[in-house]
N, C-alpha and C positions, 0 to 999 in steps of 0.2 A: 489326426489320430495316429498316423505312423510315427510322427515325432514324439508323441507322448509315450507310445510303446517303446520307442527307442530309448527315451529318457529313463523309463522304468527299468528297462533291461540294463542300462548303465548303472543304475543304483544297485540293482541286484549283483552286478559284477563287482561293484565296489565292496558290497558286503561279503561276496565270495572271496575276494582278494584279501579282505581283512581276516576272514576265517582261515584262509590258506596260510596267510602270514603267521597267524597265531599257532596253527597246527605245526607249521615248520619250526616254530620257535619253542614248542613244548618238548621237554625231554622226559623220557620214561625209563623206569627201571622195572624189569619184568614184563609181563604181557597183560592183556586184558584191559586196555585203555581205550578211550574214545574222547570226543569233544562235542560241545554244543554251541560253539561259536564265540564264547567269551571266556571259557575256562575248560580245563581238562577234568574228566571224571573216570572212575573205574567202572567197568562193565559188570553186569550181574554175574555173580559167581566169583568175583574177585573182591578182596578187601583192600582198603586204602591203608598203606603203611606210612606214607609221608606225603604231606601237602602243605606247603607254606603259602599258598595263594599265588605263587609266581609261576614261571614256565617249567618248573620241575615237580613232578609227582612220582610216587612209587606205589605200585599195586602188586598184590600177591594173591595167587589162586587159593581159594578156600578149600579146606579138606572136604572129602566127599560126604562125611558124616553130617555136615550142616551147610547151609547156604547163607551167604552174606549179601546185604544190600547197603549201599552207601549213598547218602544224599548230601550235597554240599550247598543247597540253596539257602539254608538257614544258618550255616556256620556250625551245626552239630550233626553228628552222624549216628544213625540208628542201625543196630545190627540185630537181626532176628535169626535165631537158629533153632533147630530141633535135633535132639540127640537121643536115639533109641526110644522115641516116643515121648520124650520130655521136652516141653516147650517153655521158653523164657524170653522176656523182652528186657533189653538193657540199653540205656542211653549212655554213650561214651563221651568223655570230656574231650575238649578241643585238642587237635593234633599238636598245638604249640606246647601244651602241658607235657604230652608224652615225649615230644622231641627235646624238651628242655630238662625235665626231671624224671622222665619215664614213669610218671604217676600223675594223678589229678591234683597234686599239691604243688603250687608254684614255688613254695619254700621262700628262699631269700632272693629270688630273681624278681624281675619286673612284671607286675600284674597290672594290666590296664585294658579296659574295654573288653574284659572277659578273655583276654589272651595272656599268655605267659612267654616272656622273652628272657634270654640270657642277659645277665648284667654286664654286657660288653661296654667298656669305656668308650668305644668308637660309636656306639649307638646313641640315638637321641634320648638320653635318660634324664635330662634336666626337666624341671617343671615347665609346663606349657600354659599359655594364656587361654583360658576358656571364657573370659568375659568379652562381650561384644559391645563396643561403644557406638550407639546409634547416633547420638548427638550429645551435646553438653547436658549433663545431669540426667542422661537416660542411658544407663548401663545395665546389661542383663548378663547374669551368670548362666550360660547356655548349658542345658542338660545334654544336648546332642554333642556339643564340643567336649564336654567332660567325659562322655562315654566313648567317643570315637576319635578324637583328634590325635592323641598320643599313639594309640594303637595303630591308626592308619599311617601315621608318619613312620613308625618303626617298621611296620610290615612293608611299606613302600621302599624304605631305604635298604633294609636288610635282605628282603626276599624279592624285591621288584614285583610285589603283589599288584596285579592289574587293578582290581576293584579297590584296593586300599589306596593306590595312587590316585585313582579317579575320585574317591571319596575325599581325600585330602585336598585335591584341586577344587572340589565342590565347596568345601568349607572355606577355602581361600576366596572363592567367588562370593560366598555369603558375606564376607567382610569387605566386599567391593574391590577385591584385588589390591587393596592398599598396601604400600610398601613404606617401611621406615628403616633405612639403612643405618640410622644412628642408634637404634634400639636393638636389644638382643633378639636373635631370630627364633623366638619361641612362640610366636603366634602362628596362625594357619599359613599365611603367605610367607612368613619368615622360614618356617619349616620346609615349605615347598621350594623356596629358593635354595636352601641348604642342600636338599636332596638333588635338585637340578644341577647344582655345581659338583656334587660328589658322584654323579652317575654319568660322567662323560664317557666312560668305557662302554656304556650301553649303545652309544651311537644315536643317530637321528632318524626321523621318520619322514618319508615323502620329500626328502631333500630340503626340508625346512630347518634352518639352523637352530631355531628356538623350540623345536618340537622334539623333545627327548623320547627315545623309545621307552615304552611302558608308562610314560607320564602323559597327562593331558596337556594339550597346547593352550596355555593361558595367556602368554605374553608374546609380543613381537620382539625380534632383535635382542637376543640375550636375556629376555624376559624381564629386564629391569630398565633398559635404556629406552624403551618405547620405540615408536616408529613415526618419524615426522610425516606430515601429510604429503610433502613433496615426493616421498618415496612411493606412495600410492599413485602419484600422478606422473610416473615415468613411462609405464607401458600401458597403452590403451587396451581396453577389453577387446578381444578378437571378434566379437559379434557386431555386425552392422545393423543398426536399428533404424526402422522406417515407420511411417504412419500410413495406415490404410484403414478406411472406415469400416470395411467388412472383414478385415483380417488383422486385428489388433495384436501387436506383439506384447508379450508379457515378460516380466522379470521372473525367471525360473529359479525361485529360491526354495531350498530344502534345508531341513535341520536334522542333526543327529541328536537324539534324546537320551539323557542319562537320568537315573534316579539318584537320590541323595547318598545311597550306599555305594555308588560307583558303577552300578550295572548298566550296560548299554541296553536301551529299550527298543529303539526302532529308528528307521529313517522316515521322514514325513514331509510332505509339501506344506508350505506355509499358507496356502489357500484354504479358505473355509474358516478363517479367524484364529489360526494357531497362535499368532503373536498379538492378537487383538483382544483385549479384555472386554471391550464394549460390545454388547450383543447387537446384531443388526441382521438384515436380510443377506442372503448369500451373494446376491448381485452387488450390494454395496460393500460387503466385506472383500470380495475378490477384485473390486475396482481398484483397490490399493496397488495391485501388482500389474495393472495395464500400463505399459511403458508410455511415458510422456504425460500422464495425468497426475497433477499435483493433488495429493489426497490429505484430507483432514477429518479426523473422527474424534469426537469428544463426548464424554458422558460422565455421570456421577454414579458410583457404585457403592451400595451399603457395605460396611465392613463385615456385617453378618453373612452376606453372600460370599465374600471372599473367603471367610473362614470355613464355610460349608463346601464351597466348590474346589478349594485348593488346599485340602488337608495334607496332601503329599506334594512336595516340591519337585519340580523337574527342571533340568538344566539343558540348554540348547547350544549347540555349535552350528552356526549359520554358514551355508554355502550357496553359491550361485552356479547353476548348471549352464554350460555353454558347449558349443561344438568346436572341437579342436581342429587343427590343420589337417589331421588325418581323417576327419569326418566323424570321429567318435566323440560322444558326449563326455565332458569332463566336469570336475568340480573345482570351483575357485573359492577359497575361504573369504568370508566377509569380516573385516576388522570392526571392532567395537570401541567406541569412545564413551566410556562410562563417566558421566559428570560427577559422580560421587567418589571417584577414585582419588585417593590421597597419596601424595609422594612427600615423605618427610613432613606430614601434617598439613600440606598445602593442596588445595583443590586445583591442581594445575590444568585439568581438562575444562575448567569453567572460564579460564582467562582467554583473551583474544590472541595470545602469543602462540601461534600454531606449532612452532618448532619445539615447544616444551610439552606438547601433548603426548600422552602415553596411551597406546592402543592395546586392547586385550581381545579375547576371543569368545569367552563363554558368558551367557546371560541366564537369568531366570525371570519369571514374571511375578510370582507371589511367593514369599518365604514366610510360611507359618510354622517352620520347624525350629530354626535357630533361636527364636525368641522365647522358647519354653524353658521354664526354670524348674529345678528339682526333679520333675517327672515328665517324661515325653507324652504322657496321656493328658497332662494338664492343658488348659487353654493358654495360648501364648500370651506373654506380657506385652510383646511388641511384634508387629509384623512389618515386613518390607514389601512395597509394591512398586512395580515399574510404572510410575504414573505418567511417564512421557517416553515414547519411543519414536524416533525419526530415522527413516531410511533416506540417505542423501545420495543422489546420483549426480556426478559432475561430468560435464561435456568437455571433450578434448578441444582446446582452443583452435580456432580457425579451421575446424573440420568441416568438410562438405561430404563426408562419407558415412555419417551416422555413427561416429565412434565416441564411446564414453570411457571413463575410468572406472575401475571396480568400485561398486557402491560401498558405503560405510554405514554403520548403524550407530546412532547416538541414543543413549538411554540415560534416564534419570530416575532415581529411586526415592521414595518417600517413606519415612519411618512413622508408623502410627502406634501410639501407645493405646492398648485396648482398655477402654473404660466401660462404655455401653455400646456394644457392637450394633445393636438395633438402631441406635440414634446416630452413630458415627458413619461418615461416608468419606470417599476420596474421589477427587477429580482425576479422570484418566484421559489421556490424549494419545493418538497414534497418527502419524503423518508420514507422507512420502514427499520429498522435495527434490526438484531438479534444478541444478545450478550450473551456471557457466561463468567464465571469467569475463567481466564487463569492463576491463581496463581499456580496451580499444574503443568500446562504445562510449565510455566516459571521456576519452580523449577526443573523439569526434564531436561529442556534444560540447565540450569546452571550446573546441576550435570554432564551431558554428556560433556558440553564444558569444565568444570573444569578438568574432567578426561583426555580429549584429550589434553588440554593445559599442563597438567602434563607430558603426553607422549611427547609432543612437546619440552618441556624443556629438557627431557632426550635425545631426538634425537639431539637437537641443541648442547647440551654439547658434545655428541659424535662426531658430525661433527666439532665442534670447536677444540676438542682435536686432531682429525685427521688432520685438517688443520694446527694446530700448529706443529705437527710432520712433515708434508709434506713441510712446509716452513722453518723448522729448527729453530723455535723460542724456546728459553729456559726459558723465563720468561713470566709471565702474566702481560701484560701492556695494554695500551689503544687500540692498534690495535686488540688485542685478544678480548677485550670486544665489540668493534665495530663489529668484525666478528661474534661473538656470536649473537648479535642483528640482524644482517643480516640473519643468518641461522634461528633464531627464528621467524623472520617475515615470511619466507616461510613456516615453519612448522605450525605456528599459522594460516596462511591463509588456509592451508589444513584442520586444525581442524575446523575452521569456516565454510568452505565449506561443510565438512561432516555433521555438525550439521544443516546447512541451507538446504542442499539437503534432509536430513532425515526429517526435519520439513515440507518442501513442499510436500514430498511424503506422509507423515503421513496424512496431511489435505486432500490431493487429494484422498487417498484411503478411509479414514474413513468418511469424509463428503459426498463424492459422493456415497459411498457404503452403507450408513445406511438406514434402513427401518423404525426404530422408532427413533424419535429425541433424540440424545444423545450428539451431538457436533454441535456447530455453528462456523462458520469461524471467525477469528479475524476481528474486525472492522477496518476501516482506522486508527483510533487513536491507536488501539492496534498493528497495523502493523508497527508502527514507529520503534520499537526496531528491528524488522526483517529487515526493509530497512536499518537501520543504520548498522546492522551486514553485510549486503550485500556490502555496501560501504566500510566498514572496511576490509572485506575479499579481495575485489578488490584492495584496496590500499596496503595491505600487499603483495598480489600476485604480484602487479606491482613492489614493492621493490625487491621481489625475482627475478623477470624477469630481472630487471636492474642489479642486482648482478650477475646473470649468464651471461648476455650479457657482463658485464665488464670483467669477467674471460675469455670469449671467444675472446674478442677483444684485450686483452693484453697478451695472452699466447705466449710463444716462440715456434717456429716451424722451422725445417730445413730439407731440402731434401739431403740425402747422396747419392752421385753419385758413384756407384761402377765401372763404366766403366773405363777401362784402355786404354791407347793409343795403336793403332795397328801400330807397326813399327815406323820409323822415317822419317823425311822430311829434305831436304837440303835447307838452306837459307843463303843468303849473309849477312855479317855484315855491318851495316850502317857505311859509312865514309871510307870504305876500300874495298879491293878486296877479302878479306878472305871469305871462305865458311865454314859454320858450319852445323852440323846435330843436330836436336832437335826432341823430341818425337812428334808424330803426334797429333794434337789437338783433344780433345774429344768434340763431338757435345753437345751443350747446349739445343737443342730442346727437348730432352727427359725430362729434368728438367722443361722446360716451359710447356710441355704437362701435366706432373703430377701436376704442380702448378695450371694449369687451371682446371684440373679435381677436385682438392681439392676445388678450388674457387667455382666450380659449385655445389658441394654437401654441401656447408656450410649452406644453408637454405632449403634443402629438408626435407620433413616431412613424417611420416608414414601415415598421413591423407591428403586428398586433400582439402584444405580450401574452394575452390569454390564449389566442390561437397558437402561438409559439409553444407554450407549455403543454397544451393539450396534444398537439401534434407530436411533440418530442416524446411524451409519455406513451402515446399510442404506438409509435415505432419501437420504443424500448421495451415496453411491457406486453403489448398485444401482438405485434408482429414478431417479437422475440429477439430483437437485436441485443437485449441484455444477456442472452445465453452465449453470445460471442465473447463475453468477458470472462468466461470460465477458464481456469488454468489447465486446459487440455488442448491438444493440437487439432481437434476435430471441430469443424465449423458446422454447428447445428443451431437452428432457430427454435427447436423444441426441446423441452426438458427431457432428460434421460433418467433412468432409475438411479444412476450414481450422482446426479446433479447435487443432491443434498450434502455429499461428502467431498465434492470438488469445490474449493474456494474460488472466488473471483479475483482477478488481478486488478489492482488499482490503476496500473498503467493502461490496461485494456479498457477499464471503465472510463478513464479520462479520454482515451482515444475514441471509443465508440460514442460516448455522450457528446463530446465536443464536435465530432464529425456530423452527428445527426443534428445537433443544435445549429451549427454553422450552415449546413445544407438547407435546413428549413428556413433559417433566417435569410440566406442568400436568395432563395426562391421567392420569399416574401418581398424582398427589396426589389428584385427584378420585376415581379408581378406588379408591385406598387408603382414603379417608375414607368414601365412599358405599357401597362394595361389599365390599372385602376386609375391612376392620375390622368391618363389620356382620355379614357372613355367614361369614367364615373365621377370622380371628384378629386381636385387638386387644391387642398386647403391653403397652401402657400400662395399659389397664383390667384386663388379666389380672394385672399386678403388684399393683394395688390389691386384687384378690381374693385373691392369694397372701398379702398382708399380713393380711387379715381372717381367712383360714383359719389362718394361723400365729400369730395373736394378737400381731402385731408392728405397732407404729406407727412411722412414719418422720418425723423432723423435720429440715429442711434449712435452713441459713442461707446464702443466696447473698450476702447483705450482713451487716454487723455486727448490724443491728437488723431485718432483713427476711429472710423466707424462706417456706417452705412446710411444711405439715403434712398427712400422710396418716394418717387415723384407721383403724388396723387392729385395734382391740380387738375380740376375738371376742364375738359376742352370746351364745355358749354358755358363756362363762366359762373354758373350758379348750380348748386345741388339741393338747396333748400327750396323745394318746389313740390307741386302736387303730383299725383300719380300719372295723370294724362301727359303732363309736360315731361316727366321722367321717362315714360315709355317712348315718347316722341324723340327725346334726345338719344336714347339707346338705339332706336331705329335709324336715325341719321348716322350714328357712329358705325353701325353695322353696314350701311350702304356707302361708307366712305364719303359722306357729304359734309364732313367737318375735319378739322385738323387732327393729326395724330397725337397720342398721349405723351410722347417722349419729352424729356426735358429740352432737348435740342430740337428745333423745328424740323419737321419732316422725318422724324425718327420715332421708333416705338420703344426705345430703351427707357425703362422707368426705374430701374434699380442700379445703384452705384456703390462702389467703395470710395470713401472720402478720406483724404489725408489733409488735415487742416493745419493752418499755421498757428504758431504760439499766440500771435496777436488775436486771432479769432477766438481761441480757447480762453484767453484772459478776459476778453470782453463778455463771452458767454458766462463765465464764472462770476464776473462782476455783477451782471444782471440778476443772477440767482442768489447772490450773497445774502440779501435781506431775509431769505427763507431760513437761514441758519441763526438769525438773531433771536435767540430765545433766552432772554435775561432772567435772572432770579425773580425779579418783580413780576414778569409775565407769568411765571409758573405759580407764584403765590396768589396773584390777583386774578388768575384765569382770564386774561385779557384775550379772549378768542376773537373778538371783533377786530382788534389790531392785527392779529395773525391772519385773519381772513383777508383784510385789506392788503397786507403785504403779499399774500399768495395771489390775489387777483391782479395786483400791479405787476408782479413778476411774470405771471402768465401772459398778460397783454404785451408787456415789453419784450419778452422772449419771442412771442409769436410775430411781433412786428420786426424784430431784429432778424430772425431767421428768414421770414418771407422777403424782407428787403435784400438780404444776402443772396437768396436764390434768384431774385430779379435783377441782380447786378446793380443794386441801387446804393451800395455803400462804396464810396470812392476808393478808400485805402484797403478795402477787403473785397477781393474778387476771387474768382476761381476759373479754372480751365477744365475742359473735359477731354479725356484721351483714353486710349486703350493701354492695357498693361502689356509689357514686354513678355515674351515667352519665358525668358529666364526668371523674371519676377514671379510669374505664375508657378514655375517649377520650385523655386526656393522659398516661396511664400513671404517674400520681403520686397518692399519698395526700394528701388535703387536711387530715386531722386527725392530729396527732402523738399517740402513746400516752404520756401523762404518768404516770398512776396505774395504768392497766390496759392489758394487751396487747390488741390488736385482732385477731380472727380474721375474715377476709373469706371469705364463701362463694365457692367457686371450682369451678363445674361444668365449666369449660373445661380443667381439668387443666393449669394453668399451671406446675406443677412441672416439666413437660417442657422448660421453657426452660433448665434446667441440664443437659439431655441434647442429643445430636444432633437428636433428634426435634423439639424445639421450635425449632430454628434451621434448618429446611429451606430457607427462602428465602435466608438468608445462604449456605448451602452450595451451593445450586444456582446462584446468581449468581456465586459464587467459581469454581465448576467451569466455567461457561460462559465466564467471562472468561479463565481459564487455558487452556481449550481453544482459544478464538479467538486468544489471544495467541501460543500455540505455532504455530497454523496460519498466522497472519500472518507469522511468522518463517520457517517452513519450507515454506509452501504445500502442506501435506500434511495432509488430514483424518485419515488413518489413523495417522500418526505422532503427531498431536495427541491422538488418542484413546488411544494407547498411553501417552503421558506423563501424560495425565489420570488414567488408571487407576493408574499408579505413584504419582502424587501423592496420590490418594485413599487408597490403601493405606498410604502412609507416614504421613499425618496421622492416619488411623484408628488405626494402631499406636501412635503417640505418645499420642494421646488415651486409648486403652485402657490402655496400660502405666502412664502417670502417673496416670490415673484410678483404677486398681487400688491403686496405692500410697497415694493420698490417701484412698481408701475404707478401707483397712486402718488408716491412721493415725488417722482421725477416728472410726470406729466401734469401734476397738479390737478388730477381728476379725483374727485371724492371717492374713497374706497367703497362707500356704501352703494355706489352705482355700478360697481364691478361684480358681475354675477358669476 
């Protein structure tokens, strides 16, 4: 409260100093004078002899026989007198007539705007431009300009008339302060420039070089050369700004108001919606001036309401109140960047070349005056509206003391041709932006991204080299280069994500946690690089996902059935009476059972996608983490009254959403690994048990010469048995009354990574080659019986070949079992190539899950969070992003499951009809 009283006192002192300055500048002849703050007047009992509207008036005492009263508010003076009981009323003509011709007839002198001037060749006597060009093919002959422009210019130049100079300046502001040095100076701004140049002898005001005494301050630096933004960024604002939840600092902005005729009206604070055309609650309107809060207000206002509410135009000079070094409150002018300003016909304030910008001082909100034609009482043909106002605050670079540069105001006007006011409307926006120099942040980001990209190249080279060895390529050719690019896309996506996640987390922590202003959030224009990086990361991650899905959907897989016939059966030979014995058939249902189990685990994940989405939305929407994304420095989980006018930051939205998503996902993964899989259900380990119980082994080739092997050979010899024997076998195994399940005797290791020889792969392909013999005649004749026989023969031959290989029964094809070296595990590449023997690497980490969803959880979770955040950045809706993410997950899962089922049926030779 003390500060507010102090500020108000300072404002009054400013007004007193203005009045004192004017009083000292007034010159009088005779006695009986006074002043009312903006002009000199004669006291009652004195008549006005001479007044040209400048700092010189002349008063003369009236005779005792009558009394005189003079009023100057309307530009005409009324004198009442009584003489020996006789009363008469007389309206006197303007003093300019009397001073020029000593009569009410201007004669051959200059008559303009109801004023009469000597035909002095040094005076602005040429014709003036009263047309206003709003835009192409929209020109108005302004009645206000026709009545006042020339008169104001001559009065300002010849007599330094204060109100005339202000009125001339206002008419220049109505034309957007536009300057054309190549055209004759006979428009409002051209006349103002001429007067400014010809009144150097009057001196300057308040030590401002471009503020001429008796003239309004319209331009910076010589009023035509503008002021480059770097000039505003030389001296920091002396106030230290901080953030406290219970004592929020405000931008102390005040305005000096003038009417169209040039009269000073009042000083006024901008709070309460002075600069905001959009109506709203007082709390929301005043939130615009709370320091640190980025503010956005938008609305649509009917033109009819503008015509009724803004019949009189007002002009504003904007200042910011601050405490000087002496402890006294002072005013700092706020520069204006008018986007409609034209310099030699060019809209230089709309381009990105900051050094060409020109800054001005005075603004208005709605102009319903200059667009009137013929008569000022008519409805305007065109109105101008400040459809966009932005107050921009820049932080001093590398400051830790809460220093900012003086704010600037950016305004854009829209011209509306009046046709049907009740049906016409205009979109209005008011915003406050806080901006900082992000060059150092960009540099740090580029360094981090460059470093991670270098690591990505190394990782991709190692993956490509490993892939080259696993597929048996000996040369570097086009497939090798394409494969490198695919690997690099995935690694580069991870690098982008790490940088993006770190960036979002950085702004979240340091912006929301600061107490003294040291960082501002990136503005929407500065966020474009961030958003582009998110889209790039998602695109690269999508390429990686497609690559991995392609590997999983084209891999080779086969189920090795170890079951042997139990005895023989007797059957008759077709076409004769002979009877023969044959081995008893082995049931295929065990193979179908294992195939279905494999099909069911193809898309299981360590995290539950539905639980993930519900939990993330719960924390964002219900707990209120979404409120941390607002562009204000206060950390609040609940909505505040100004939440509707405070936009959210896309950087913070990404930081909060990705943090919550990764936290929930990580907790799920830890819970799944440490608790759920240990005490409830482990689907991957259960599949290995199913293979062992079913007496089925699984061999998988993710690459031509590399894959995985699951040893499911039953230690009991048979699995096709009844329930009693099955339970007995399990009991013996639990009591260690039988051998262990491992491939190597006296070991429990059932899973391996295999690196096969070219010879083995060629033999495997040769066995399965008949499956691809689909001649034209087969398709035309639909010879399904021949195809079935080929499939049956290929199945039996493959099963016999692989089982013999595992049993070391093939002389020139054998294998060895060994552990991987630590370096091989780190770089993900085998250092020894299998030349004569296939290599089986012990694998207790169940690496075969890499051909399933389960082994690619990190890729899936990063892809999901990037998709979720990308949709949210586009729609600004976490709920809609969650909905689309769920749809995306289901679509990709359906594609993976459907195509995976087809590949499983094609490679294992199991009829797809038996895959549930």
